[in-house]
C-alpha positions in Angstrom: 88.5 151.8 74.9 85.2 150.1 75.5 83.5 149.7 72.6 79.9 150.1 74.1 80.5 153.7 74.6 81.1 155.6 71.6 84.2 158.3 71.5 82.4 161.3 70.4 79.8 160.8 73.2 82.5 160.9 75.7 84.1 163.8 74.0 81.0 166.2 74.7 81.2 165.8 78.3 82.4 168.6 80.4 84.1 166.1 82.5 87.2 164.4 82.0 87.1 160.9 81.3 90.2 158.3 80.9 90.4 154.7 80.3 93.1 152.4 81.3 94.1 148.6 81.1 95.1 146.2 83.3 98.8 147.6 83.7 97.3 150.9 84.1 98.5 152.1 80.5 96.1 155.1 79.5 93.8 154.0 76.4 91.3 156.5 75.9 91.9 160.6 76.8 88.6 162.6 76.6 88.5 166.3 75.3 87.0 167.1 79.1 90.6 165.5 80.2 92.3 167.7 77.7 90.5 170.8 79.3 91.2 170.3 82.6 94.6 168.6 82.5 96.2 170.8 79.8 97.8 167.5 78.6 96.6 166.6 75.0 95.8 163.0 74.0 98.9 162.4 72.1 101.0 163.3 75.2 99.3 160.7 77.2 97.8 157.5 75.5 100.4 154.6 76.5 101.8 155.8 79.8 100.9 154.5 82.8 98.7 156.3 85.0 101.6 156.8 87.8 104.0 157.7 84.8 104.1 161.5 86.6 101.0 162.4 84.6 98.2 163.8 87.0 100.1 162.9 90.2 97.1 163.0 92.5 97.7 164.0 95.9 95.6 165.5 98.9 95.5 168.4 100.7 98.0 167.6 102.9 100.0 167.1 99.9 100.7 163.5 100.5 100.6 161.6 97.0 97.4 159.7 96.8 99.2 156.4 95.6 101.3 156.4 98.6 98.6 154.9 100.4 96.7 152.7 97.7 95.9 153.6 94.0 92.3 154.2 93.5 92.6 152.7 90.1 94.9 149.6 90.9 92.3 148.9 93.6 89.3 149.0 91.4 91.3 146.7 88.8 91.7 144.3 91.9 88.3 143.9 93.4 85.9 145.6 91.1 84.9 148.3 93.7 83.8 151.9 92.7 85.9 154.5 94.2 85.3 158.4 94.6 88.0 161.1 96.1 88.4 164.6 96.6 92.1 165.3 95.1 94.3 167.7 93.5 95.9 166.9 90.1 98.9 168.4 88.5 98.2 170.7 85.5 100.6 170.5 82.6 101.2 174.2 83.6 102.6 172.9 87.0 99.5 174.3 89.0 97.4 172.0 91.2 93.6 172.0 90.2 91.4 170.5 92.9 89.1 167.6 91.4 86.5 165.3 92.4 87.3 161.8 91.0 85.2 158.6 90.2 86.4 155.1 89.5 84.8 152.2 88.2 85.6 149.1 86.8 85.6 147.9 83.0 84.8 144.3 82.3 84.3 142.1 79.6 80.9 140.3 78.7 82.1 137.4 81.1 82.8 139.6 84.1 86.2 139.6 83.8 87.8 142.8 84.9 90.3 144.6 82.2 90.9 147.8 83.3 89.3 151.0 84.8 87.7 154.3 83.6 88.2 157.5 86.0 85.5 160.4 85.6 87.0 163.6 87.1 85.5 167.3 87.7 87.3 170.3 88.1 85.5 172.6 91.3 86.1 175.5 89.0 83.6 177.2 86.8 86.0 178.2 83.8 83.2 180.8 82.4 83.2 182.7 85.9 86.5 182.6 86.3 87.1 183.9 82.5 84.2 186.5 83.3 86.0 187.8 86.6 89.6 188.1 84.4 87.5 190.1 82.2 85.8 192.6 85.0 89.6 192.9 86.4 91.1 194.0 83.0 88.2 196.3 82.3 88.6 197.7 85.8 92.4 198.2 85.6 92.7 195.8 88.7 94.2 192.8 87.0 97.8 191.7 87.2 98.7 190.5 83.7 101.3 188.1 84.8 99.2 186.0 86.8 95.7 186.8 85.8 94.9 187.2 89.7 93.6 190.6 91.2 96.3 193.4 91.6 97.8 195.1 94.7 95.2 197.8 94.0 92.1 195.0 94.0 93.4 193.8 96.9 93.3 196.7 98.8 90.0 197.7 97.9 88.7 194.3 98.9 90.1 194.5 102.4 88.5 198.1 102.6 85.5 196.1 102.0 85.8 193.4 104.5 86.8 195.7 107.2 83.8 197.8 106.8 81.3 194.7 106.6 83.1 193.6 110.0 82.4 197.0 111.6 78.7 196.7 110.4 77.9 193.2 110.8 80.8 191.8 112.9 82.1 189.4 110.0 85.3 188.2 110.8 88.2 187.0 108.1 91.5 186.5 108.3 94.6 187.4 105.9 97.2 184.8 104.3 100.5 186.7 103.5 102.9 184.2 101.1 106.2 184.7 99.6 108.0 182.5 97.2 111.2 181.2 98.7 114.3 181.6 97.1 112.7 183.5 94.3 115.9 185.3 93.2 117.8 181.7 92.9 115.3 180.7 90.3 115.4 184.0 88.5 119.3 183.9 88.6 119.6 180.2 87.7 117.0 179.7 85.0 116.3 183.5 83.7 113.2 185.9 84.4 111.1 183.5 81.6 111.1 180.4 84.2 110.3 183.1 87.0 107.5 184.2 85.4 106.2 180.8 84.6 106.6 180.3 88.5 104.5 183.2 89.5 102.0 182.0 87.3 102.2 178.5 88.7 102.2 179.3 92.4 99.5 182.0 91.6 97.1 179.4 89.9 97.8 176.9 92.8 97.1 179.1 95.6 93.5 180.4 93.7 92.6 177.1 93.3 93.3 175.8 96.9 90.6 178.5 98.6 87.4 178.6 98.3 85.3 180.3 95.9 84.3 183.2 98.0 87.8 184.0 99.3 90.2 186.2 97.2 93.8 185.4 96.0 95.9 188.2 94.1 99.3 189.3 93.8 100.3 191.7 96.3 103.7 192.6 94.1 107.2 190.9 93.2 107.0 187.3 94.5 104.2 188.3 97.1 100.4 187.0 97.1 97.9 187.7 99.4 94.7 185.9 100.4 91.7 187.1 102.0 89.8 184.3 103.7 86.5 184.6 105.0 84.7 183.6 108.2 87.3 181.8 109.8 88.6 181.2 113.3 92.4 180.8 114.1 92.3 177.0 113.7 90.7 177.1 110.2 93.3 180.1 109.1 96.0 177.5 110.3 94.5 174.5 108.3 94.0 176.7 105.1 97.8 178.0 105.3 99.1 174.6 105.9 97.2 173.2 102.8 98.4 176.1 100.5 102.3 175.2 101.7 101.6 171.6 100.7 100.0 172.3 97.3 102.6 174.8 96.2 105.3 172.4 97.2 103.6 169.8 95.6 103.5 171.7 92.0 106.2 171.5 89.4 106.8 172.0 85.6 109.4 170.9 83.6 112.3 173.4 82.0 114.5 171.1 79.7 116.1 168.8 81.9 115.1 170.5 84.9 112.1 170.0 87.5 111.2 173.3 88.7 109.7 173.1 91.9 109.1 175.9 94.7 108.0 176.5 98.4 106.0 179.4 99.8 106.4 180.5 103.6 103.1 182.2 104.8 102.1 184.5 107.5 98.8 184.5 108.8 96.4 186.7 111.0 92.9 187.3 111.6 91.3 190.7 111.6 91.2 192.8 114.9 88.4 195.8 115.6 90.9 198.1 115.4 92.6 197.3 112.4 93.1 199.2 109.0 93.9 197.5 105.9 97.8 199.1 106.6 98.1 197.2 109.8 96.2 194.2 109.2 98.9 193.5 106.2 101.6 194.5 108.5 101.1 191.9 110.9 100.7 189.4 108.4 104.0 190.4 107.2 105.7 190.1 110.2 104.2 186.7 110.9 105.8 185.9 107.4 109.2 186.9 108.2 109.0 184.8 111.4 108.4 181.7 108.8 111.4 182.9 106.5 113.6 183.1 109.8 112.4 179.3 111.0 113.5 178.0 107.8 110.9 178.7 105.1 108.4 176.3 103.5 106.1 176.6 106.7 103.1 179.3 108.0 103.3 181.5 111.1 99.9 182.5 112.5 100.1 185.3 115.3 100.3 189.1 116.1 103.1 191.2 117.0 104.8 189.0 119.5 
C-alpha cells in the first residue's frame, strides 16, 4: 500500500477501497470494501483482482474484463477511469457500484499499481429501516427480507388507485427460479434457502430505488416497476435475467448458479391486481415453455 495514505484514514471511508500491484495482486482492502462485498481482508489479500473475487459485470451480464480490465488499462497508460457496474457479493448476489480507478506511482512517476474506489448505490440505513418497518407490520418475508405477498398486493392496489386518479402507468415483472426443485433435491433445502436469498437480493439491487420487489411465494418474485413503457420494461426484465444468471455462491466443491424466467406486462385501464398478476403469470409460462432463462412481455395472446 502507498505509505503516503494512512490505512486508518482509508478505513473510515464509507466507500470501498483496494490497492493492487503491477501484477494486480490485492495489497490493501479497506473496511468499506469488507462492508460492501462481504469479503474480509484476510480472504482477499494476495489474490489477483481477476481471481473470481468481485467479477464485475455490466447490466447485460457481460464480464467487464472481457472487453478490457479497467485496472489493467490504468496500470498500462496511467489514465483514470470510471464505470457503473455490478460486483459479486460473497453471499452470491449482485450489487450495483460506481467505480473509479486511479494509478499509483512512485515519486519518479513509474506506475507501480492502481487503486479502485467503489461505492454501492444502496443506502444501508434506509434498507435496514424498511426491513424493520415491514417486520413491524407483518409484511416481511423472513427468508429473503423482502416484502411478502400481502405487502405486494397492498402496493399493487395503491398503484392502481394512482393510475385511476393521475394516469400514472406501471408494469409488473413476475419472476420464477428455473429448476428450483432440482436445487433442493440435489443440494438440500439449506442451499435452496441461500438461492432464494441470492436471487431476491439481486433482483432488489437491480431495480430503481422507487421500484418494489417482493417474494410472491415459493420460488416466485414480483417486481412493480413505476413509470415505464413497454421498451423500458423489456430492458429491465432483460437486465434482471442477465444479473441473476451471473450471481453465484460456492457450496463445498460446487458453484451454485441459477437462472430466472420472467413474465412482464403493463397495467391496463380495466385491470385489478388479480388480472394484472394473472397476465404476467401467463407471460411467465410462455418464457418457461420457450426454454427458460428469458423474459416474455405481452398480454393474453
